[in-house]
C-alpha positions in Angstrom: 6.6 -17.0 24.0 5.4 -14.2 21.7 1.6 -14.3 21.4 -0.6 -13.4 18.5 -3.1 -10.6 19.0 -6.6 -12.0 18.8 -8.4 -8.7 19.2 -8.6 -7.0 15.8 -9.4 -3.7 17.5 -6.3 -3.8 19.7 -5.2 -0.4 18.3 -8.5 1.2 19.2 -8.3 -0.1 22.7 -4.8 1.2 23.1 -5.7 4.6 21.7 -8.6 4.8 24.2 -6.3 3.8 27.0 -4.2 6.9 26.2 -7.2 9.2 26.2 -8.5 7.8 29.5 -5.1 8.1 31.1 -4.7 11.7 30.0 -8.2 12.6 31.0 -7.9 11.1 34.5 -4.5 12.5 35.2 -4.3 15.8 33.3 -7.9 17.1 33.0 -7.1 20.3 34.9 -4.2 21.1 32.5 -6.0 20.4 29.2 -7.3 22.9 26.6 -10.9 23.0 25.7 -10.1 21.4 22.4 -8.2 18.5 24.0 -10.9 18.0 26.7 -13.7 18.0 24.1 -12.0 15.5 21.9 -11.4 13.1 24.9 -15.0 13.4 25.8 -16.6 13.2 22.4 -14.5 10.5 20.8 -15.9 7.5 22.7 -19.4 8.5 21.5 -18.7 7.8 17.9 -19.6 4.5 16.3 -16.9 1.8 16.8 -16.1 1.6 13.1 -15.6 5.3 12.9 -13.3 5.3 15.8 -11.3 2.5 14.4 -10.9 4.2 11.1 -9.8 7.4 12.7 -7.1 5.6 14.8 -5.9 3.8 11.7 -5.4 7.2 10.1 -3.7 8.6 13.2 -1.2 5.7 13.3 -0.2 6.1 9.6 2.3 8.5 8.1 0.8 11.7 6.7 -2.6 13.2 6.9 -4.3 12.5 3.5 -5.4 9.0 2.7 -7.3 7.2 0.0 -10.3 5.0 1.0 -9.0 2.2 -1.2 -5.9 2.1 1.1 -8.0 2.0 4.3 -9.7 -1.3 3.9 -10.0 -3.3 7.1 -12.3 -6.3 7.8 -13.1 -5.1 11.3 -14.2 -1.6 10.0 -16.3 -2.6 7.0 -17.3 0.2 4.6 -14.7 2.9 4.8 -17.0 5.5 3.3 -19.7 4.8 5.9 -17.3 4.9 8.8 -15.9 8.2 7.6 -19.3 10.1 7.7 -19.5 10.6 11.5 -15.9 11.6 11.6 -16.5 14.3 8.9 -19.7 15.5 10.7 -17.7 16.0 13.9 -14.9 17.9 12.1 -12.2 15.3 12.7 -11.7 14.6 9.0 -12.3 16.4 5.7 -13.8 14.5 2.8 -12.4 15.1 -0.7 -9.8 17.6 0.5 -7.8 20.0 -1.6 -4.4 18.6 -2.4 -1.4 20.0 -4.4 0.6 18.1 -6.9 3.2 16.8 -4.3 0.4 15.5 -2.1 -1.3 13.9 -5.1 1.9 12.1 -6.1 2.1 10.6 -2.6 -1.4 9.2 -3.1 -1.0 7.8 -6.6 0.8 4.9 -8.2 2.8 5.4 -11.4 0.2 3.8 -13.8 -2.4 6.2 -12.3 -0.1 9.2 -12.9 0.4 8.2 -16.5 -3.3 7.8 -17.0 -4.4 11.1 -15.3 -1.8 13.3 -17.0 -1.6 11.5 -20.3 2.2 11.3 -20.0 4.3 11.0 -23.2 6.2 7.7 -23.5 9.5 9.3 -22.6 8.1 10.7 -19.4 6.0 7.7 -18.5 9.1 5.6 -17.9 10.8 8.1 -15.6 10.9 7.7 -11.8 8.0 9.3 -9.9 10.3 12.0 -8.6 11.3 12.9 -12.1 7.7 12.8 -13.4 6.8 15.2 -10.6 9.5 17.7 -11.6 8.4 17.4 -15.3 4.8 18.2 -14.4 5.3 20.8 -11.6 5.6 23.9 -13.9 2.4 23.0 -15.7 0.2 22.1 -12.6 0.3 24.5 -9.7 -2.3 25.2 -7.0 -4.6 22.9 -5.2 -7.6 20.9 -6.4 -10.0 18.4 -4.9 -8.9 14.8 -5.1 -12.0 14.0 -7.2 -11.0 16.9 -9.5 -7.5 15.5 -10.0 -8.7 11.9 -10.5 -12.1 12.1 -12.1 -14.0 8.9 -12.4 -11.7 6.9 -10.1 -14.5 5.8 -7.9 -12.2 6.3 -4.9 -12.4 8.8 -2.0 -9.8 10.8 -0.2 -9.8 12.0 3.4 -7.7 14.4 5.3 -7.2 13.9 9.1 -7.8 17.3 10.6 -6.9 16.2 14.1 -3.5 14.7 13.6 -1.7 17.6 15.3 -4.1 17.2 18.3 -3.4 13.5 18.5 0.3 14.0 18.3 0.0 16.5 21.1 -1.9 14.0 23.2 0.7 11.2 22.4 3.5 13.5 23.5 1.7 14.4 26.7 1.2 10.7 27.5 4.8 9.5 26.8 6.6 12.7 27.8 9.2 12.2 25.0 9.8 12.4 21.3 10.7 8.8 20.5 7.9 6.6 21.7 4.8 6.2 19.6 1.8 4.0 19.1 3.9 0.9 18.3 4.9 0.8 21.9 1.5 -0.7 22.8 1.7 -3.4 20.1 5.2 -4.4 21.1 4.0 -4.7 24.7 0.8 -6.6 23.8 2.9 -9.0 21.7 5.2 -9.6 24.7 8.2 -8.3 22.8 8.7 -5.5 25.5 7.8 -5.9 29.1 7.7 -3.0 31.6 8.1 -2.7 35.3 4.8 -2.0 37.0 5.2 1.3 38.9 2.7 2.9 41.3 1.5 6.2 39.9 0.5 8.7 42.6 -1.1 12.1 41.7 2.2 13.7 42.6 4.0 11.7 39.9 2.6 13.6 37.0 5.2 14.5 34.4 3.6 17.9 33.9 2.7 20.2 36.8 0.9 22.9 34.9 -0.1 23.9 31.4 3.0 25.9 30.9 5.0 22.7 31.3 3.0 21.1 28.5 3.3 24.1 26.2 7.0 24.4 26.8 7.4 20.7 26.1 5.5 20.9 22.8 7.3 24.1 21.8 10.6 22.2 22.4 9.3 19.4 20.2 8.4 21.7 17.4 11.9 23.4 17.6 13.5 20.0 17.5 11.6 19.1 14.4 12.4 22.4 12.7 16.1 21.9 13.5 16.1 18.3 12.1 14.3 19.6 8.9 17.1 22.1 8.3 15.4 25.3 9.4 17.6 28.4 10.1 19.3 27.8 13.4 18.9 31.4 14.5 15.1 31.1 14.0 15.0 27.8 15.9 17.0 29.4 18.8 14.7 32.4 18.9 11.7 30.0 19.2 13.1 28.0 22.1 10.9 28.4 25.2 12.8 29.6 28.3 11.6 26.7 30.5 11.4 27.3 34.3 14.6 26.7 36.3 12.6 24.5 38.8 11.8 21.9 36.1 15.0 19.9 35.7 13.3 17.5 33.3 12.4 20.2 30.8 15.6 22.2 31.3 17.7 19.1 30.4 15.7 18.7 27.1 16.2 22.3 26.3 19.9 22.1 27.0 20.3 19.0 24.9 18.7 20.7 21.9 20.7 23.8 22.5 23.9 21.7 22.5 22.9 20.0 19.3 22.3 23.3 17.5 25.7 24.6 18.8 27.4 21.5 17.4 25.8 22.2 14.1 27.0 25.8 14.1 30.5 24.7 15.1 30.6 22.4 12.1 29.6 25.5 10.0 32.6 27.4 11.5 30.2 30.0 13.0 32.4 30.3 16.0 30.7 33.2 17.7 27.2 31.8 17.4 28.4 28.4 18.5 30.2 29.8 21.6 27.2 31.9 22.6 25.0 28.7 22.7 27.6 26.6 24.5 28.1 29.3 27.1 24.4 29.5 27.8 23.9 25.7 28.0 24.3 23.4 31.0 24.4 20.2 28.9 27.4 17.9 29.8 30.4 18.8 27.7 29.1 22.3 26.6 31.8 24.1 28.6 34.6 22.1 27.1 33.2 22.7 23.6 33.1 26.5 24.5 36.8 26.4 25.2 37.5 24.6 21.9 35.4 27.0 19.9 37.3 30.0 21.4 40.5 28.3 20.4 39.2 27.8 16.8 38.2 31.4 16.7 41.8 32.4 17.4 41.0 33.6 21.0 43.6 31.5 22.9 43.7 33.8 25.9 39.9 33.7 26.4 40.0 29.9 25.9 42.8 29.4 28.4 41.1 31.6 31.0 37.8 29.6 30.7 39.8 26.3 30.8 41.5 27.3 34.0 38.2 28.3 35.6 36.7 24.9 34.5 39.7 22.9 35.9 39.1 24.4 39.3 35.8 22.6 39.5 35.3 20.2 36.6 31.8 19.0 36.0 32.9 15.4 35.5 36.0 13.2 34.9 35.0 13.4 31.2 35.3 17.2 31.1 38.5 17.1 33.1 40.0 14.7 30.6 39.1 17.0 27.7 40.4 20.1 29.4 43.7 18.5 30.3 44.1 17.4 26.7 43.6 21.0 25.5 45.7 22.7 28.2 49.2 22.1 26.8 48.2 23.3 23.4 46.7 26.5 24.7 49.6 27.1 27.1 52.0 26.8 24.2 50.1 29.3 22.1 50.3 31.8 24.9 54.0 31.2 25.6 53.3 29.7 29.0 55.3 26.9 30.6 54.2 23.5 29.6 51.9 22.0 32.4 53.1 18.8 34.0 51.6 15.7 32.3 48.7 14.1 34.2 49.6 10.9 35.9 47.2 8.1 36.2 47.4 4.5 37.5 48.3 2.2 34.7 46.7 -1.1 33.6 48.7 -4.2 33.0 49.7 -4.8 29.4 49.2 -8.0 27.5 50.9 -8.3 24.0 49.7 -11.1 21.8 50.8 -12.2 18.3 48.3 -14.7 16.9 47.7 -16.1 13.4 44.7 -14.5 11.6 41.5 -16.4 12.0 40.4 -18.7 9.1 37.1 -16.8 8.9 36.5 -13.1 9.6 36.0 -12.6 13.3 36.1 -9.8 15.9 39.4 -9.4 17.6 37.7 -9.5 21.0 36.4 -13.0 20.2 39.8 -14.1 18.9 41.4 -13.1 22.2 38.6 -14.6 24.3 39.0 -17.9 22.6 42.8 -17.8 22.9 42.8 -17.0 26.6 39.9 -19.1 27.9 40.7 -22.3 29.8 38.5 -24.8 31.6 39.7 -23.6 35.0 39.7 -19.9 33.9 36.8 -19.1 31.5 36.8 -15.8 29.6 33.5 -14.0 28.6 32.8 -11.2 26.3 30.8 -8.8 28.4 31.9 -5.2 27.6 29.2 -3.0 29.2 26.7 -5.7 29.9 27.9 -7.4 33.1 28.6 -4.6 35.6 25.6 -2.6 34.4 23.4 -5.6 34.8 24.7 -6.4 38.3 24.1 -2.7 39.2 20.6 -2.8 37.7 19.6 -6.0 39.5 20.9 -4.8 42.9 19.5 -1.3 42.6 16.2 -2.3 40.9 14.0 -0.8 43.6 15.9 2.4 43.7 15.9 2.8 39.9 12.2 2.2 39.7 11.2 4.2 42.8 8.0 6.1 41.9 9.2 9.6 42.9 7.5 12.7 41.3 8.5 13.3 37.7 10.1 9.9 37.2 7.3 7.7 35.8 4.0 8.9 34.4 2.9 6.2 32.0 3.1 2.4 32.0 5.7 2.1 29.2 8.8 3.5 30.7 12.1 1.7 30.0 13.6 3.7 32.9 13.0 6.9 34.9 12.4 10.0 32.8 15.0 11.9 34.8 17.7 9.2 34.4 20.2 11.6 32.9 19.4 14.6 35.1 22.0 16.0 37.4 20.0 15.2 40.5 19.0 11.6 39.6 21.1 10.0 42.4 20.4 12.8 44.9 16.6 12.4 44.6 16.9 8.7 45.4 19.9 8.9 47.8 18.1 6.9 50.5 17.1 4.1 48.2 20.6 3.8 46.6 22.3 3.9 50.0 20.1 1.0 51.1 20.9 -1.0 48.0 24.6 -0.5 48.2 24.6 -1.2 52.0 23.8 -4.8 51.1 27.4 -5.0 49.8 28.6 -4.8 53.4 27.3 -8.3 54.0 26.0 -11.2 51.9 22.5 -9.9 51.2 23.5 -8.5 47.8 23.9 -11.9 46.3 20.4 -13.0 47.2 19.0 -9.7 45.9 20.7 -9.8 42.6 19.8 -13.5 41.9 16.2 -13.0 43.1 15.7 -10.0 40.9 17.3 -11.8 37.9 14.6 -14.5 38.3 11.7 -12.2 39.1 12.4 -9.4 36.6 13.6 -11.5 33.7 13.0 -9.6 30.4 11.6 -6.5 31.9 12.9 -3.3 30.3 15.6 -1.5 32.3 18.2 1.1 31.3 20.9 -1.1 32.9 20.0 -4.7 32.0 21.4 -6.6 29.1 19.1 -9.6 29.3 20.5 -11.2 26.1 24.1 -11.0 27.3 23.8 -12.5 30.8 22.6 -15.7 32.4 22.5 -17.2 35.8 25.8 -19.0 35.4 27.6 -15.8 34.5 26.1 -13.9 37.4 27.0 -16.6 39.9 30.6 -16.7 38.5 30.8 -12.9 38.8 29.4 -12.9 42.4 31.8 -15.6 43.4 34.9 -13.9 41.9 34.4 -10.2 42.1 34.8 -8.8 45.6 31.9 -6.8 47.0 34.2 -3.8 47.5 35.0 -3.8 43.8 31.3 -4.0 42.9 30.6 -1.0 45.2 33.4 1.0 43.6 32.0 0.3 40.1 28.4 1.1 41.1 29.4 4.3 42.8 31.1 5.5 39.6 28.1 4.6 37.5 26.0 6.8 39.9 28.4 9.7 39.6 27.5 10.2 35.9 25.1 7.6 34.5 25.2 8.9 30.9 29.0 8.8 30.7 29.8 5.9 32.9 27.4 3.2 31.6 29.9 2.6 28.8 33.6 2.2 28.5 34.0 -1.1 30.4 36.6 -3.6 29.3 35.6 -6.0 26.6 36.4 -9.3 28.4 36.4 -10.7 31.9 38.3 -13.8 33.0 37.4 -15.7 36.1 39.4 -18.1 38.3 36.6 -19.7 40.3 39.0 -21.9 42.4 40.9 -18.8 43.5 37.8 -16.5 43.6 39.4 -13.8 41.5 39.0 -12.1 38.1 40.6 -9.9 35.6 39.0 -7.4 33.1 40.6 -7.2 29.7 40.3 -4.4 27.1 41.2 -5.7 23.6 42.8 -3.5 20.9 43.5 -4.8 17.5 46.2 -3.6 15.0 46.0 0.2 14.7 43.2 0.5 17.3 43.5 2.8 20.3 41.8 3.3 23.6 38.8 5.7 23.6 38.3 8.4 26.2 35.6 6.6 28.2 37.7 3.4 28.2 40.7 5.3 29.4 38.7 6.8 32.3 37.3 3.4 33.3 40.7 1.7 33.1 42.4 4.5 35.2 39.6 4.3 37.8 39.9 0.5 38.1 43.7 0.6 38.3 43.5 3.4 41.0 41.1 1.3 43.1 43.1 -1.9 42.6 40.4 -3.6 40.5 42.4 -5.9 38.2 42.4 -4.6 34.6 44.6 -5.3 31.6 44.9 -3.9 28.1 45.6 -6.6 25.4 47.2 -5.4 22.2 46.8 -8.0 19.5 49.0 -8.2 16.4 48.5 -10.7 13.6 51.5 -13.0 13.1 53.0 -13.0 9.7 
């Protein structure tokens, strides 16, 4: 049951938790400014601290007192005085016209600028453009809006607090709402032991490189010149796989952008310098687009000698015949792969709009052979439940705050290797009957806890028991081993449906394709893998009957 937060200062407690956590774990890596803030902030009056955190958690840095009214804080103006005295906020700041428009409502704009009737009815953005050429520069808020009786404040420490937030979470996407969602019971997290060796950052350079990467990412998203962003990328040490992977991902994204702009040389240079999965295949494609088929073919041949993954091999084999033809080479023999069984269905269109997967599921299901729509949920969840302890093993650099949905290095190349012993122990249970007990026990004990492999809304105990009864342990092992080969690529692409025959203790996976639909690359790879390992899989092609 979702609970209601009774503590009106929950956000202040959460903010202080972050400061305490960082102070305890990273004190030796902090700057003097960061350390002073962590030390001095708790000495402020409670109302002042609460007001400051309210500002930190809002969008922007300039706020009106009339928009910062909270019962637990009381007088906003009184709470702001100690913050201003400590230099955390600025009272009555200088603001330009754009910032002023963010603070004002349309009636206030009309009153301040005495807008003519034909301008007063325009949208705010249009009013701003109409006034821009007449009002440049910055003025105090009280100068812009004389006699309003309101106050404005600028948060001078927002950048500092963003920096501390990023140090705490170690990523770009988690923010202060994470605490609220946890407190409300919407998100639950696995409790992991944090040893001193499990810090996400080993030294100050790691923190500075991480923050520099974040700034580069923001500049890229905001449309800054790609060359300038590339020049600002920190080198990142080779011995920090966690940071290197983030740098490679951003480099890959910038290269993709340059490729879309048809800047072939710049895109190729980035792809060639990047270790992100798929970068080498894109480098081949860019060389081809740049009318360099010989260079492209040579790189393709080198890559095929030792492909980084089945996904890359699939892409390369698709490009090989085209490049060979351009160079006048003999056409390479077509790749052969084990084939899935084919099911052809012709059914009347449903009376109400419905997904083709559900139409096929309802058509095929029988009392003695039920069909479930599972797609990526079932096998991933079985893997996550069996390997729970391995996934959440507290090795250095994997977990460094209490709000991890999964290990920070989940997509790193050495993810499996760093936990080889733990994964081997988990998969060894498939040699006997212990795996059933482990999966069902973890389903009961870990229900609802965040995991990168669990689909809690899509599974229940009945489905798990059916799967464990009907899917041989050897097939589970084969599927789990493939997930571990490339977690990022192989967590998706599973067939849509699974049918069970409980009396016969067997199953069949079914990929559904509607009219005009075709198999995607990751689906082709999974289907070929299952067929090659004699794991029953079919592709159902549905046509609507006239």
